[in-house]
Each structure stands twice: as C-alpha cells, then as structure tokens.
C-alpha positions in Angstrom: -4.1 -12.1 -26.2 -5.2 -9.1 -28.0 -6.1 -5.6 -26.1 -9.7 -5.8 -27.9 -10.2 -9.1 -25.9 -9.2 -7.6 -22.4 -11.7 -6.8 -19.6 -11.5 -3.0 -19.1 -10.9 -1.9 -15.5 -11.4 1.5 -13.9 -10.4 1.8 -10.2 -11.0 5.2 -8.7 -8.8 5.9 -5.3 -9.6 7.2 -1.5 -9.2 10.8 -1.1 -5.7 11.5 -0.3 -4.5 8.1 -2.0 -3.2 8.0 -5.6 -3.9 5.2 -7.5 -0.7 4.0 -7.5 -1.3 3.3 -3.5 -3.7 0.0 -5.1 -0.7 -1.5 -7.2 -0.8 -4.7 -4.8 -4.5 -5.2 -5.9 -3.5 -4.2 -9.4 -0.9 -6.6 -9.7 -2.9 -9.0 -8.7 -5.6 -8.9 -11.1 -5.6 -11.6 -14.1 -3.7 -10.8 -16.9 -6.7 -10.3 -19.3 -8.0 -7.1 -17.1 -7.1 -3.9 -18.2 -6.4 -1.8 -15.7 -6.9 2.0 -15.8 -7.0 4.9 -13.2 -6.9 8.0 -13.0 -3.9 9.2 -10.9 -5.4 11.9 -8.3 -8.9 12.9 -8.3 -9.3 16.7 -8.5 -6.2 18.0 -9.3 -7.1 19.1 -12.5 -8.2 22.7 -13.1 -10.3 21.5 -15.6 -12.4 19.1 -12.7 -12.0 20.8 -9.3 -13.8 20.4 -6.4 -17.4 21.2 -6.0 -20.7 20.4 -4.7 -21.4 16.8 -4.0 -18.4 16.0 -6.1 -20.1 16.5 -9.5 -16.7 17.7 -11.4 -15.1 14.4 -10.1 -18.2 12.4 -12.0 -17.4 14.6 -15.5 -13.7 13.8 -14.5 -14.3 9.9 -14.5 -16.8 10.2 -17.6 -14.5 12.1 -19.2 -11.4 10.0 -19.0 -13.7 6.6 -19.5 -14.5 8.4 -23.1 -11.1 9.7 -24.1 -8.6 7.3 -22.7 -10.7 3.7 -21.9 -13.0 4.1 -25.4 -15.0 0.9 -24.4 -17.5 0.0 -21.6 -15.9 -0.6 -18.7 -16.3 -1.9 -14.8 -15.8 0.7 -12.5 -14.2 -0.4 -9.2 -14.0 2.5 -6.3 -12.6 2.7 -2.9 -14.2 5.4 -0.5 -14.4 8.7 -2.2 -13.7 6.5 -5.6 -16.5 4.3 -4.9 -19.1 7.1 -4.5 -18.0 9.1 -7.7 -18.1 5.6 -9.6 -21.3 4.9 -8.2 -22.8 8.0 -9.4 -21.3 7.6 -12.9 -22.5 4.5 -13.4 -25.7 5.8 -12.6 -25.5 9.0 -14.9 -23.7 6.9 -17.7 -24.4 3.5 -17.8 -23.4 3.0 -21.8 -19.8 4.0 -20.6 -20.0 1.4 -17.5 -20.6 -2.3 -17.3 -20.9 -2.8 -13.5 -19.8 -1.2 -10.3 -18.1 -2.4 -7.1 -18.1 -0.2 -4.0 -15.5 -0.8 -1.9 -16.5 0.7 2.0 -17.9 4.2 0.6 -18.6 7.2 2.5 -22.7 6.8 2.3 -24.8 8.9 4.8 -28.6 7.6 3.8 -31.8 8.4 5.7 -31.9 11.0 8.3 -27.8 10.6 8.5 -28.0 12.4 5.0 -30.2 15.3 6.2 -28.0 15.8 9.3 -24.9 15.8 7.1 -26.3 18.2 4.8 -27.1 20.7 7.5 -23.7 20.2 9.1 -21.5 20.7 5.8 -22.5 24.2 5.1 -21.1 25.1 8.7 -17.7 25.3 10.5 -18.5 22.1 11.8 -18.0 20.2 8.8 -14.0 20.3 9.4 -14.9 18.8 13.1 -16.8 15.9 12.2 -15.2 14.9 9.1 -11.4 14.2 8.3 -11.2 17.5 6.6 -9.8 19.6 9.8 -6.9 17.1 10.2 -6.1 17.1 6.1 -5.7 20.8 5.7 -3.1 20.7 9.0 -1.5 17.0 7.9 2.5 17.3 7.7 3.4 18.0 3.5 7.3 17.7 3.9 9.7 15.6 5.5 13.6 16.3 5.2 15.6 14.2 2.6 16.2 11.0 3.9 13.3 10.7 6.5 12.3 7.2 6.3 8.8 8.5 5.5 7.4 4.1 4.8 8.1 4.4 9.0 6.9 7.6 9.7 3.3 6.4 8.4 3.3 3.0 9.7 3.3 5.1 13.1 -0.2 6.5 12.1 -3.4 5.2 13.3 -5.0 4.9 10.1 -1.5 2.9 8.3 -1.0 0.5 11.4 -3.0 -2.7 9.7 -1.7 -1.8 6.0 0.1 -4.6 4.4 3.7 -3.2 4.3 4.0 -3.2 0.4 0.9 -0.8 0.7 2.7 1.8 2.5 5.7 1.6 0.2 3.7 1.9 -2.9 1.5 4.6 -0.7 4.9 6.4 -0.3 6.1 5.7 -4.1 2.5 7.2 -5.3 2.1 10.1 -2.9 5.6 11.9 -2.0 8.0 13.2 -4.4 11.4 15.3 -3.9 11.4 18.5 -4.5 13.5 21.6 -4.0 15.6 19.6 -1.7 13.2 17.9 0.5 10.4 15.2 0.5 6.5 16.6 -0.5 3.2 15.5 -0.5 2.1 15.5 -4.0 -1.6 15.2 -3.1 -2.5 19.1 -2.3 -3.9 18.9 1.6 -6.2 21.9 0.6 -8.1 19.7 -2.2 -8.0 16.6 0.2 -9.9 18.8 2.7 -12.0 20.2 0.2 -13.0 16.9 -1.2 -14.1 16.0 2.5 -16.5 18.7 2.8 -18.1 18.2 -0.2 -18.9 14.4 0.6 -22.3 14.0 -1.4 -25.7 14.4 0.9 -27.9 14.2 -2.7 -27.6 10.3 -3.3 -31.3 9.7 -2.8 -31.6 11.5 -6.2 -29.5 8.5 -7.8 -31.8 5.9 -6.0 -33.4 3.8 -8.1 -31.3 4.9 -11.0 -28.2 2.2 -11.3 -29.3 -0.3 -14.4 -25.9 -1.7 -14.4 -25.2 -4.8 -12.4 -23.3 -3.2 -8.7 -21.9 -4.7 -5.8 -21.2 -3.0 -2.2 -18.9 -4.4 0.0 -17.9 -3.0 3.4 -15.4 -3.9 6.0 -16.9 -5.8 9.5 -14.9 -3.2 11.4 -15.1 -0.1 9.7 -16.1 3.3 11.4 -17.1 4.8 8.1 -19.4 2.2 6.9 -21.9 1.2 9.3 -25.8 -0.2 8.7 -27.1 2.9 10.2 -25.6 4.9 7.2 -26.2 2.3 4.8 -29.9 0.9 5.4 -31.9 3.1 3.0 -28.9 3.0 0.5 -29.3 -0.4 -0.3 -32.9 -0.6 0.2 -33.6 1.7 -2.5 -30.6 0.9 -4.7 -31.2 -2.7 -4.7 -27.7 -3.2 -4.8 -25.9 -6.4 -3.7 -24.1 -6.4 0.0 -21.3 -8.5 1.1 -19.3 -7.8 4.4 -15.3 -8.3 4.5 -14.7 -9.7 7.6 -12.2 -8.4 9.9 -11.7 -5.1 7.6 -11.5 -1.6 8.5 -12.3 1.2 6.2 -8.9 1.0 4.5 -9.2 -3.0 3.8 -8.1 -3.0 0.1 -5.0 -1.7 1.3 -4.9 -3.8 4.5 -6.0 -7.2 2.4 -5.1 -6.2 -1.2 -4.7 -10.2 -2.3 -8.1 -11.3 -1.3 -9.6 -7.8 -2.4 -8.1 -8.7 -6.0 -9.7 -12.1 -5.7 -13.0 -10.7 -4.6 -13.1 -8.0 -7.4 -12.3 -10.8 -10.5 -14.5 -13.3 -9.2 -17.3 -10.9 -9.6 -16.4 -9.3 -12.3 -15.9 -12.7 -14.3 -19.6 -13.7 -13.2 -20.7 -10.3 -14.6 -19.1 -11.5 -17.9 -20.3 -14.9 -18.1 -24.0 -13.4 -17.3 -23.5 -11.2 -20.5 -22.8 -13.7 -22.9 
C-alpha cells in the first residue's frame, strides 16, 4: 500500500507522558493508518507554555502543516485532547475529525471558578501542578524504575507494557544517572494553564468529533462536561471501567475504538 492511500492520524499525548508512552496503542492500529505524534509538547523554544495553551495549538498546527502535509485525524489524551479540539476548531482545513480521550474540561460554572483560581497560588493546590513541580526527576543507575512507577497510584491500573513504554520514552541515562526528560517545571506550567476559554470554541467544531470519558475518571465528570457536550454538539461515549488514564490501562480496546470510529468517518466522507 502506498503512503498516499494511508489514513493519517496525529496522536497528542497527556501532560508528562511523551508520545512513546502510547506505543501499545500505535502498534495495534491498522497497517493503513500512518501515525504521527509530537514527542513532547511545550519543550520547543518556539512554543513555550502560555495562557490557555495557545502556543500548543500553534505547535500542533505547525507540525501538521510541516510534517503531515495532508488532512489528518486527531486523537488526543487529556491535555492532548483539548489541544486537538481547539486546533480542529481553528484549522478544519488541516483536520478530518477529532477524538478526545478524557479531556480536562471545565464548562459552565466550573469554568468560571477555575478562571479565578488559576491566577492565584491556589492553582498549585487544586491542580496537579503542585505535585509536578516537586516530583522525583532522577534515580541512581540500576534502579528498577518500572517497579518504581508501578508502586505509584497513578500507574496502578496501567498495562505493564505501557509502563515499560513510558519509562523508555520519559527517562534517559545522563551524567551517570537516570533522568526524567519531560521538564517538571514545564509540566507544572501546563497544569497551571489549563484553558478556561473553551466557551469561545462552542459551536465552532465543523469536523466530526467524539468525546470518550472513563466511567471511573476523576477528571472528566458529568458536572464539568455538560455544557461543553451540549454546546459543542459532540458525540459522547463512556469507556466502562476506565479511569482518567484508560488509554494506558486498556490500549488494545482504545486502539479498536479509534480505528472503528475513523473507519466510519472515512466511509461517510466517500
């Protein structure tokens, strides 16, 4: 099959999880899917973190223009899904459809409350930013970092291979130790700038869209999502049994969900 017939897809990662963390999903996608992914958002000097992730939208659309060079489907997890959604609203000429996996969305009254909090010191207490800025960033050579992350609450339900892929993607050997390569201060700044302006994107999505939320998610809750779903007119599915990190808990099922939906959209386009 030639490259020109492949279905182009860009996957945007969650904050702190480089794209390689999702290798299990990528490996399970059909052979006629051409997967692209920015390795680490916000680590380029051209696109530092700024308010409401405006630079990350530009980072994605620049990548699509420069690297993908043809309309693509966007899939994103957590942070990556919000960036993908806003990019799809801004540049539908570059994008054929968008799938949002458990995005951190605050709509309605929750959006207004978050807007007030994010410009105060409380943001580090009410978001993961406080933990991100003080997280462990290095380990002695020989440390079993897979076991280290397995012991952490966030990773407790991850498929083992996904933890292994995360370690391979996020940790390098440098200067005689193992070091995290996702800058912890950038990670914290991303959390501090979760968009409060999604109301400006309501009714602007003109490409097919799907929102998938984990039934056990503590990030995507009905009270936070109601206004967004209603005003964006986006299809909503619930991923039963999954938490906020369900793409790394059930990668095979998520790969099937992505490919099935994109196949339907491709059929509709014809």
